[in-house]
Steps between C-alpha positions, in 0.01 A plus 500: 500500500448768237189715502249468214440758230158668481323590175224762482278491190213724607462865400482748785712672761790381712538685829637461851273411788717524810762229443306311230455551128138566406362435152170667412366359173278684255232241586490624858686205655778548754804275551755539777847366427753452783809647340739307723372172356600557135830502316404697187181678392381478139243754381327376185183712517452872458601598852534848652737525797643778712820575688364354826456161332848524348636598841359182653654290223828680561487438876466125441737478203231378259553581129198559277501412129245689292336363188305740280228463238477145363750396770808644335774544758533873574751527780584430863493685830807390691506590871805625685758225512589328822846442351691806382863487398678759294795262477282233336371741237850632431633145454203411279571796273871413495411147390280642224774742387764226486448328161645169616303485825179603328544242226579231755181565699283531188644176359405306812148642480454398137655157555246441777215629285592271209549206739149553637349521152678179408380329821140567398555346158672196654196451725254507211733308269434200725124556471394443140695793353806489275749775581837327462635750249374802696648362823836453330470849353441656841794309647730634228362853552570477872859405416516790255373737769781389732756626248326825402737794465243779530158580642366545147625155404341355811169666413510348154559153644217543750261617228583196286448270798163652584385475137602132496318445829179677395489296178416196716200649682236400245600135534491516880163675522162338448281635221374762442794672672804556279794736453607580145711793615550706816302823474422758766400866538235377448487118515331365187362167623422306818846349543675834457257653749584233757875542446479879535289490816711233670826669399372820664429307819852352501648846439313648798608204719859591414436868578372398845799271561754768406324752723587281802870556433717809462543438126378769260228351273575752224858377442491177303774304330341333199249780438608861462387738777200705389275773632182293525607144579659314790763337283643279773149357540496424127831317540378280786161447334664344194633224727159427648263536205550133398465381860199708602319657203541225240439198724185666636389567142554139397310363799206736458454412134580129507285431805220703341488735796460790259304530176475747212179629662716667764651739247363800315616644169456855375700768324751487786581134435418191705489523879384294796160572649475559874393138548797394291742705708359351819552150358858577401588669828363213708738259324788750504473572873472128576819446301684775691421315823624161378826384655807314379799372693786740444834317456712780647266619775415140599135583561174540316439845355205644311526624143450852636799448729706369207464840331618667820803270531608593146489869588697446822755290310548786253541749783764284671683459172509874441619576855732210580576322175323181612381294201169620358263204466182581306251215521532227239210259542626176659169345607 
């Protein structure tokens, strides 16, 4: 059984109290958090913390993802890995440097991403929507991706697929939520705000999953390595955005679990309020804990575990040549 994530929204100070995390809020309240009981810590408030608190997180292998003003993702504290392997990193870099191997891995990632986008449209196509042409379009784009001759060509196919996919959101979503175009930095309306926030959560889930292996999160295959991003996390996140972020978005809106009152607009765009973030995270965390029967593992696994299995599959592929099997939604 996987441990739950823990989200901290209060402003204050995070410190170590013997073998427990202590949170002192600006309102004078104190919360003690048993560090051994959580998988990942999310800091959404304005939190001060010191090296003793980080040392406790490190001792228990708990990553912390930090969100800054207005809940923009700022970065992650990743504790010392329990799995270290120079050989794994060397083989990962060799796979990146080999154009054919890199293209092969990136192609499988994008095929899975497009498949999962298409699966969402198929689901809603049977529920009062009409997406036959878009579904056919995504199927042809997946086929096109399988024959891509370069990473740039693959990126172009993926961008076209995502544009086709996003064009269907307004029909799926109940009024007044709509998506005329994908806009971020900053998001310009409620739907874009939801997509951005949920995508950030999926990205951090992938960061945490990669940390549990010896893979280097900065060496991706679809995305170019950069100084400020974990590009392998971006790669894996593209597979899971339709499964996690988008399905959570659709449920929240269509079940009227969230309303426009849970957003605020200013010169920095449209963002979720704290109440809105709590609403979204409750549904997101519940989704992570849902289970499906895995056809290869022959047992029920949670969505959080599915992310981990994809990362392990990639690692085995890089080290042994076993087939890499990114998740294509079958349920």
